N, C-alpha and C positions, 0 to 999 in steps of 0.2 A: 706197870696192870693195876689190876683194880679188884682183887681177890676181897671176899668177908674177911672182919674180922673176931675169930673164933668166940663163942659165949663159955666152951669149955675146951680144953685142950692148946695145943700150940698148932700155927701153919708151916705149910714150908714150900715153897715153887720150886719147881724142876721141870727143863727141858725132857720135852718126851720126843720132838723130830724137828731138824731144821738149825737153825742158828743162833744164838742171842747169850749176851753174856748179862747173869741176872745178878744186879747189884749190891742186894739185900733179901737175901733166900725167907726169909721168915717175916718181911716184913710186908704185910698184904697191897700196898702200893708201890712196891718197890719199881724202880726204873730198870730196864733192858737194853742193853749197847749192842751194838754190832750184828742187828738182826740180818737174817740173811734175806737174800732177794725172794719172793715167794712164800709158801704159808709156814709158820714156825708155831709150834703147841705146846703150850705151855700149863704141865698142871699145880694145879693149888691144891697139898694135902693137910686137913687136921687130923691129929693123932690126940687120942685122950686114953694113954693106958694101952690094952689091946685093941681099941676101939677105931678106927682108921673112916676117911670120910676122903673121898676127892673130886675133885670137876676139874677141866681142862678149856682152854681159851686157846682159838687158833689168832697168829697176828700175822696179817699180811703184808708184805714190804713190798712195796712199788719201786722199781728203779726208778731215780731221777732221768728223766729225758734229757734231751740237749739237743737244742734249737739252733741254727747256722742259717740265714739267712741269704746268704751271697754277700758279693761284692756290690756295692755302687755301680749302677750306669746311667750312660747318656746316651740319648738315641734320638734321632729325627722322627717327628709324629710324622713324617711321612710313612713311615715303617707299620704295614699291617698290624704288626704282632712282634712281641719278646719274650723269650722264656725267660723264667724266673729260675734260679738257681740255690733250693732251699736243699738240706741235707738229707737224706733218707732216713728215717728213725729207727732206729737199734730196739727202741724200747716205744712204747705206745701210738699213735696218729697224728701226725699235721694235718692242720691247717692253713691257709692262706688266706687274710681278709685287707682288705682295701683302709689303713688310718687316714691320708689326706691324698690330697688331688684326684685325680679319676683314672679310672682304666677298668673293664673288666676280666675279672680273671675266670678261664674257661673252667679248669680243672681244681678248686678249693683244695684237697685233699692231697693232689700231687706233688710232690717236690718241685718237680721242673714245668710245670704248671706254665702254658704261653698266657700270655697278657693283653689286650687287644686296647684298643679307643682309649690308648696313651695320653693322657693331659699334658699341655703348654706349661713347662716348671715343672716345681718339683713335686714326687708322688710317690707316697709311701705304703708299702706296703709288709704286712707282719707274716712271720711263720711261727707259730704256736705249735707244739707239740706237746700232747697228753699224752701221762701215762696214770692211768689209775686218778692218785689223789694230787701224783705230780704234775705240774705244768713249765712249760721251758718255750722263750720265746724271742726271736730278734727279727729287726728289721732291717730291708735295705731302701736308699732310696733310687728311683728312678726319676732322671731329669731328663724331661721332653723338650727337643731345641726345635723352633721353627722354621719350616723352612724361609731362605735370606729370600729379599725382595729380588725381583730379575733384574739383571744388569743390564743396562743400557748406556753404553757408551757415546753417544752422541752423533751426529753427524761427520761425513766426513769434512777435512779442510784443507786449505790452500793458502798457505803460507809465503810472504814474499819477502822473509824476512828470518832469525834463527832465532824469535822468538813465536808463541803462540798462547791461547788460552783452552783448555781442555773444558768438558760441559756436560758431563753425566749424571745421572742421577743421583737423587740423594737415598742412601737407602731406608726404609720403615725400620726392617725387622735388618739386624747382623752390621758388619762392617765392612766397606768399602777399601779397596787400595790398587793405586795405579801401578803398571810395570812395564816398561819397557821391553816387546819382541823382537823388534828387527831396527836397524837404521839406529839414527845418532839422537841423543837427546837428554835432556836432563830435567825429569820431573821435581819440581820446587817442594810439591807437598804430596806427597803419595798420596796421601786419608783423605786430601780434599778432590770431592767429584768436581770441583771448579779450578782445579790447579794450572798454574801458569807453567809454560817450559820454557827453556834456554838451549842453547848450544845445538838448536835443531840443523843436521846435516841437509844439505844439496840431494834433493832425491825423494821417495816413499820411504815413511817412517808410520812403523804400528805400533799403536798401544794398546792395553787392554786393561780392562776396569772390574774386578770380580768385587763379588760381595760374599763373605763367607758368613755364617751364623752355627757356631760349635760344631758338632759332628757332621751338620748335614750337607747334600751336595752342594758346593761353590759353585757361583752364577758368573757368568763370565760375558762378556763381552769386547769388542774392539772398533778401534777409531781408525782410519788413514788419516794422516798428515803427509802433503805433496808438497814441497817448500823449491822454491827454485829463487832467482836472484833475479833485480829489478834492473830491467834492462838502463845500458846508459848511451843514450844516443848522440850521434852527430850528423849534420846535415852540411853538404855543399852545393855548391850552381858551379857550372860550367863556364859563367861569366857572373860576378858579383853586382855590375851595373849592366844594363841592357836597354836599346831604345824600344820606344811603345811600338807594339807590333811584330817585334823578333821573338824568337821560341827561345825557353834557355832548358838544360837538363836540371834535373835538383836529384842528387842524392841521399839516404838515408842507409845507417850505419849504425850496428849493436844489437839488435833482438833476430827474431824468429820469421815473424809478421809483420807488417804493418798495415796504417791505415792512414793516409791523407785526408785532410778537409775538402779537397777534389772528389774524394770516395775512390779514389785511384788505391790500389793494395801492393802494390811492385816497387822496390825497394828504389827505382830511378823511374822518376815522370817525369813529360814535357809540358811545360806551360806556354804561354804565351800570354802574359798580362799586360794589360796597357796603361797600368799607373801599379808604384810600388804596392808590394803586396805581401800579406802574412799569410805563409803556409802553415797549417800545424798538423806534424803528424806523430801518431800513438805508435809506439813500437810494443808489441807482446810475445814474452818468453815463457809460452804455455800459460802459466797462473800470472805471472806479473806483467803490470805493462806502466810504459811512462811516457811522455811526451815531449816536442820541443816546438816550440815555433822561428820558423825561418823567414826572415825577411828579404825579398826582391827587390832590390831597387829598380825602377824602371826611370827612364829619361824621355822624355820627347821630342828630344834630339831636332829641334826646328833651329832655323837661324835665329841667329839675334843681331845680324844686320844684315837687310835686303835692299836692292833698288829695285827701283818699279818694273828693269826690264828681269825676265824670269831665265835663267841659263837653265834653260831644261836638260840641255846635253851634259852638265858635267855630272860625273860616275864618280861615285867615292867607297871603295868597298874593302874589307869586308866591315862588317859596324855591329857589333865588338871585333876589335882586331889583336893580333898578337904579335907576329913576327915582321909584319912589314901592311904597308896602306897603297891600295893601289890605284890610281888617279887616272880615268879618262877624261879630257876636255877636247875630243875631237880632233876638228882643226884649227883651233883658236891656238894663241902663245898667251900663257895663263902665267899668270905670278902664283907659287904657291907659298903658304907661312904657316909655320904650324907651331901652336901657342901651349903650353901647358894652362893648368885649370888658374895660375894666378896672374897670365898674363904675359910671361915671359917668352918670347922668342928664342926657340929650340931650333927652326929649319926655315931657309928661303931657299927658292931655286925657279926656275921659269922654267915652264916644261910645255910641250906641243904632241899633243898624243895620248898615248897612255903610258904611264912611268908606275914606278913601283918606290915606294918609300922605305928604307930598312926602319923597323922600330923595335929591333930587338931588345936596343941597351933603355927603352923607356920604360919607368915603370907602372904599373898598374894601375889605372885612373883615367879622370877626366879631362879630354884635350878638346882645341878646337882647330881649328884649320878653316883658311881662307883662301879662297880663289878669286882672282881677278883679273880680268880683260880691261882692255884698254876702252871700252865702255862702260864697263860695269864689274861689281864683285858678289861675295856672296861667301858668310862665314857658316861652317856646320861643328856641330856636335859631333865626338865623336869618342869612342871609350876602350881603352885598352882592358883586355882581361887575363 
C-alpha cells in the first residue's frame, strides 16, 4: 500500500471490505497478501490523541486467466478450413493471432474459430486470454501437408518370363509404394518406382503404385502384367527327303498360332520345293513367340546312268516309298537291282509286267534302283521315308 507518512500522530491500515492480509498495519507502505478477486477497500487512519483522519483506497484484483490453445493438428492443405480448439475463458477475453506460417482466422475472439487458407508446412497460432492487467497465452502448431503427386503406375506389360520391370512415375510430393493386388509376384524394391519383379505367375497379375503424403488422401494407380511361357516348337515332315516336284506336308507343334515363311498360318502346310529349302515358322502363345527353321531336303532324282535309248515305259512308284515299291516294265523282261547309298546290292530279280518289291525292312534314306533289258538299262534315285 502507499499511505502518507504522518507528520503528527500514528497511522494504521485496516480492511474495510473485500479480502486481504495486511502485513504491517502501522507501516505506510505495508504489503498486502491474499487479495480477494474483485474490489478490496483498505483504510489508512492517522490518530493523534482525540483527533482522527482517515482515507480509503480501492485495490482491484484481477483473476489470473488461463489459456489453452489445444492440441497440435496436421491437415491436408486441400481442406477448405480447420477449426481451432482453444479453451473458453472463465475470466477475461481471448484472442487468436498468427505467429508464423499462413492462415486466415475467421473470428479471432472465438475459442473455436475457423481458419482458412492454411499454408503448407508449419503454421503456429497463439490463443491469448487477457483479464485486466493479467494475460495468459499458449500456442498450437498446425502442420499443412501438400497433396501427393498423382500416381501413374505405367502401361500394361506383357512378359514371356517370370521377371519384369515396372515403370511408375517418381513422386515430387510424398512417398511411393508398390503392392501386389492379385496374382503372383515378388516386388524387389517396393518404394522404387522402377523396381524389378520376380516370380511372376502365368496369367494376369495386378500391381498398385500408391503415393502418400501425411494425412492427405492417397493417390493410387494400377498396372496389369500378363505373363505367358515362350513356346517350344517342334517340326516334322511326312518325308525328310523328296524328289523335286513332289509335295510334302510340314507340321509344327508347341504354340497356339503360327506363321510360316510362306505366309501360311496353319499348323500343317503342304509345300512342293524344287530344291532343298529352309522353312521358318514362328509360333505364338498369346504374348510370347519363338521360331524354328526346318530344312526340307530335295533330290533331283535324275538318272545316274542313262543309255541313249529312252525306256519311257518303265514306271517306278511311289517315290518316296514306305512299305513297297511297284515297278511296271510293260511287256519287257527286265532285270531289277536295288542298291543302298553305298552301292551295296540289296535285291536282284527278273520281272515282266508289274511287280511289287517289299521294302518294309529297309531303313529310311536314299536308294538306287537299276532296270535293265537286253538292249538298254536305266538307274533311278528313290527315297524311303
